[in-house]
C-alpha positions in Angstrom: -6.2 -50.9 53.7 -2.9 -49.3 54.7 -1.6 -50.4 51.2 -4.4 -48.8 49.4 -4.2 -45.5 51.5 -0.4 -45.5 50.8 -1.0 -45.7 47.1 -3.6 -43.1 47.2 -1.3 -40.9 49.0 1.4 -41.5 46.6 -0.9 -40.7 43.6 -2.0 -37.5 45.2 1.8 -36.5 45.8 2.5 -37.6 42.1 -0.4 -35.3 40.8 0.6 -32.5 43.0 4.0 -32.6 41.3 2.6 -33.4 37.8 -0.1 -30.9 37.3 2.2 -27.9 38.3 4.8 -29.3 35.8 2.2 -29.8 33.2 0.8 -26.2 33.7 4.0 -24.4 34.3 6.4 -26.2 32.0 4.8 -28.6 29.5 1.9 -26.5 28.5 3.8 -23.3 27.8 6.4 -25.1 25.8 3.9 -27.0 23.8 1.9 -23.9 23.0 5.2 -22.0 22.2 6.1 -24.6 19.9 2.8 -24.6 18.2 3.2 -20.8 17.7 6.7 -21.1 16.2 5.6 -23.7 13.7 2.4 -22.0 12.7 2.4 -19.9 9.6 0.9 -16.6 9.0 0.0 -14.5 5.9 -1.5 -11.2 5.4 -4.5 -11.5 3.0 -5.2 -7.7 2.9 -3.7 -4.5 4.2 -5.0 -1.1 4.0 -3.2 2.3 4.6 -6.3 4.4 5.5 -7.1 7.9 6.9 -6.7 9.7 9.1 -3.0 9.8 7.9 -0.5 12.0 9.6 3.2 12.3 10.0 3.2 10.1 13.0 0.2 7.7 12.4 -2.3 6.2 10.1 -5.2 3.6 10.3 -4.2 0.2 9.4 -6.9 -2.3 8.3 -5.5 -5.8 8.5 -6.6 -9.3 7.7 -4.3 -12.1 8.8 -4.6 -15.8 8.3 -3.0 -18.3 10.7 -2.5 -21.9 9.7 -0.9 -25.2 11.0 -1.2 -23.9 14.6 -1.9 -27.5 15.9 -5.0 -29.4 16.6 -5.7 -27.8 19.9 -8.5 -25.3 19.9 -7.5 -22.2 21.6 -7.9 -18.3 21.9 -5.1 -15.9 21.4 -5.0 -12.4 22.2 -2.1 -9.6 22.1 -2.4 -7.6 25.3 0.3 -5.0 23.9 0.8 -3.5 20.5 2.9 -5.7 18.0 6.0 -4.2 16.6 6.3 -4.1 13.0 10.0 -4.5 11.9 11.6 -4.0 8.5 15.3 -4.5 7.9 16.0 -5.0 11.6 14.4 -1.6 12.7 11.1 -1.3 14.4 8.9 1.0 12.2 6.0 1.2 14.5 3.4 -0.7 16.2 -0.1 -1.7 16.0 -2.8 -3.6 18.1 -4.2 -6.9 16.9 -7.6 -8.1 18.0 -8.3 -11.4 19.7 -9.1 -14.4 17.8 -9.9 -18.2 18.1 -7.8 -21.1 16.7 -10.0 -23.9 15.4 -8.5 -27.1 13.7 -5.2 -25.2 13.5 -6.5 -22.1 11.7 -7.5 -18.7 12.7 -8.2 -15.2 11.2 -7.3 -11.9 12.6 -9.2 -8.7 11.5 -7.9 -5.4 12.8 -8.9 -1.7 12.3 -6.4 0.1 14.6 -3.9 3.0 14.6 -0.4 2.3 13.4 1.9 4.4 15.4 5.2 5.3 13.5 8.1 5.2 15.9 10.9 5.7 13.4 9.9 8.5 11.1 13.1 8.8 8.9 13.2 4.9 8.6 9.6 4.9 7.6 10.0 7.3 4.8 12.8 5.0 3.5 10.4 2.0 3.8 7.5 3.7 2.1 9.7 4.3 -1.0 10.4 0.4 -0.9 6.6 -0.3 -0.5 5.7 1.6 -3.6 8.7 0.8 -5.7 10.0 -2.8 -4.8 8.6 -6.0 -6.0 8.4 -7.6 -2.5 9.4 -6.8 1.0 9.4 -8.6 4.3 7.9 -7.3 7.6 8.5 -9.0 11.0 5.7 -9.1 13.4 7.1 -9.2 17.0 4.9 -9.1 20.2 3.8 -11.1 23.1 0.7 -13.3 23.0 -1.6 -14.7 25.6 -3.1 -18.1 24.8 -5.9 -20.0 26.5 -6.5 -23.7 25.9 -7.9 -26.6 28.0 -8.9 -23.9 30.5 -5.3 -23.0 31.0 -4.1 -19.5 30.3 -0.5 -18.6 29.5 0.8 -15.1 28.9 4.2 -13.7 27.7 4.4 -16.1 24.8 6.8 -15.0 21.9 5.0 -14.2 18.6 7.5 -13.3 16.0 6.7 -14.1 12.4 8.3 -13.0 9.1 5.8 -12.1 6.4 6.7 -11.6 2.7 4.5 -9.1 1.0 4.2 -7.9 -2.6 5.3 -4.4 -3.1 3.9 -1.6 -5.7 6.7 -2.5 -8.2 6.7 1.2 -9.1 3.0 1.0 -10.2 4.7 0.7 -13.7 1.6 -0.8 -15.5 -0.3 2.3 -16.7 -2.6 2.6 -19.8 -3.9 6.0 -20.7 -7.5 5.5 -22.1 -8.0 9.2 -22.8 -6.2 12.5 -22.8 -8.0 15.8 -23.5 -6.8 19.4 -23.7 -9.7 22.0 -23.5 -10.2 25.6 -22.4 -10.2 25.7 -18.5 -10.9 29.5 -18.6 -10.6 32.5 -20.8 -7.0 32.6 -20.4 -6.0 29.0 -19.6 -6.1 25.5 -21.1 -7.0 22.6 -19.1 -6.1 18.9 -19.3 -7.7 15.7 -18.2 -6.0 12.2 -18.2 -8.1 9.1 -17.6 -5.8 6.0 -17.1 -6.0 2.4 -15.9 -3.4 1.9 -13.2 -2.5 -1.6 -12.0 -1.4 -2.2 -8.4 0.2 -5.7 -8.1 0.3 -5.6 -4.4 -2.5 -6.9 -2.0 -2.0 -3.5 -0.1 -4.5 -0.7 -0.7 -3.1 2.8 -0.5 -5.2 5.8 0.4 -3.6 9.0 -0.9 -6.3 11.6 -0.9 -5.1 14.4 -3.1 -2.4 13.1 -5.4 -0.6 15.6 -7.6 1.6 14.7 -10.7 3.8 16.8 -13.0 3.5 15.7 -16.8 6.4 15.8 -19.2 7.1 15.1 -22.7 10.8 14.3 -23.0 12.2 17.3 -20.9 9.3 19.5 -21.9 7.0 20.4 -19.0 3.3 20.0 -20.1 1.8 21.1 -16.7 0.5 19.7 -13.4 -2.6 17.6 -12.7 -4.2 16.2 -9.6 -6.7 13.6 -8.6 -8.5 14.0 -5.2 -9.7 11.4 -2.8 -7.7 8.7 -4.4 -7.6 5.1 -3.3 -5.3 2.7 -5.1 -6.8 -0.9 -4.6 -5.2 -4.1 -5.5 -5.5 -4.8 -9.2 -6.8 -2.5 -11.7 -7.7 1.2 -10.8 -9.3 3.6 -13.2 -8.3 7.2 -12.4 -8.9 10.6 -13.7 -6.5 13.4 -13.3 -7.3 17.1 -14.2 -5.0 20.1 -14.3 -3.7 23.1 -16.4 -1.2 23.3 -19.0 2.0 25.1 -18.0 2.0 28.8 -19.0 4.9 28.4 -21.3 3.7 25.2 -23.0 2.3 25.5 -26.5 1.4 22.9 -29.1 2.4 25.4 -31.7 5.8 27.2 -32.3 6.1 31.0 -32.1 5.3 31.5 -35.8 2.4 29.2 -35.9 3.9 25.9 -36.9 3.1 22.7 -35.2 5.4 21.7 -32.5 6.7 18.1 -32.2 3.7 17.0 -29.9 1.1 18.8 -32.2 2.7 17.2 -35.2 2.5 13.6 -33.6 -1.1 14.3 -32.7 -2.0 15.5 -36.3 -0.2 12.5 -37.7 -2.1 10.2 -35.2 1.2 8.9 -34.0 1.9 7.7 -30.4 2.8 10.3 -27.9 5.0 9.0 -24.9 4.6 11.1 -21.9 6.0 10.8 -18.3 4.1 11.8 -15.2 6.1 12.1 -11.9 4.6 12.1 -8.5 4.7 15.6 -6.9 2.9 15.4 -3.6 0.4 13.7 -1.5 -2.2 15.4 0.7 -4.4 12.9 2.5 -6.7 15.4 3.9 -6.7 17.5 0.8 -4.9 20.2 2.5 -1.6 19.4 4.1 1.3 17.1 2.6 2.5 14.1 4.6 6.1 14.1 3.9 6.7 10.3 4.2 4.0 9.8 1.5 5.0 12.8 -0.6 8.7 11.8 -0.7 7.8 8.1 -1.7 5.5 9.2 -4.6 8.2 11.6 -6.0 10.3 8.5 -6.7 7.6 7.2 -9.0 7.5 7.9 -12.7 4.5 6.8 -14.8 5.5 6.2 -18.5 2.5 5.9 -20.8 1.8 6.1 -24.5 -1.0 8.3 -25.5 -2.9 7.1 -28.7 -6.4 8.6 -28.3 -5.7 12.1 -27.3 -8.5 14.8 -28.0 -7.5 18.4 -28.6 -10.5 20.2 -30.1 -8.8 23.6 -30.5 -5.8 21.9 -32.3 -8.2 20.0 -34.6 -10.0 23.4 -35.5 -6.6 25.0 -36.2 -5.5 22.0 -38.4 -8.9 22.1 -40.3 -8.5 25.9 -40.9 -4.9 26.0 -42.0 -4.8 22.5 -43.6 -2.6 19.6 -42.7 -0.5 19.6 -45.9 0.3 23.2 -45.2 1.3 22.5 -41.6 3.3 19.6 -42.6 5.2 21.6 -45.2 5.9 24.3 -42.7 7.6 21.9 -40.2 
């Protein structure tokens, strides 16, 4: 009996030492190791309104894999920092999720608070123009598994994301010049714009300036614009510049007019001018980014009824001879 009581006492002492060690040392190390070895990808990301100089709405879907076989819940009590090139751009909250069979999904719709405005301007240019970039998520996680909760765990992950690559793939499907009023001519441009990134950009009112070589054709704008991943069909409208004409002062066809009459390709360049997410006020970190973008597109199916009537009246052979 004495021997049995001795071993029972010894077992209790052993458990009294082992359980705290498991909870305070082994469990946290095991969970931290699982977090470190897990992989995380962003399956979709959306920059959404309201968009201001200091914040925007960030809709995020993340997928966690290889987080171990232990089912657990994970939450982030504080905002997670978003780091680019070693600088914290801002922070955003992530929602709680459950890990099952080593996998989990996180969906969040939270405010992204910009903490380094000048650096964020620089980053936005990279976001729109580069082929890819890396974000680092850096925060603290609280994990609960086997009825044990451990807070203050490091959650730091590098994520490679595809950028806009300059939004270079643009196909103009129609271009039309027609009277906008008694004294002005309007222009409308429909185009297919391809976004190679998985990121959705809300721009709101997006203005461009259109050029043929160095000749300024005029401004155009699209309102309530969202650029989704993949193909986007967009329609810009605006006016021709007051000093732009398809004709020379003596009534001859200018270079663009001649190309149009001969049904030749017209290559135009559209440069980003501004972004007004609310349709009224510019947001500088977005406007400065779009100013670095130039859409170069070939126009093959333009429609200029006024010029068609002029050519029909004067005669194409006469106009060609005049040039």
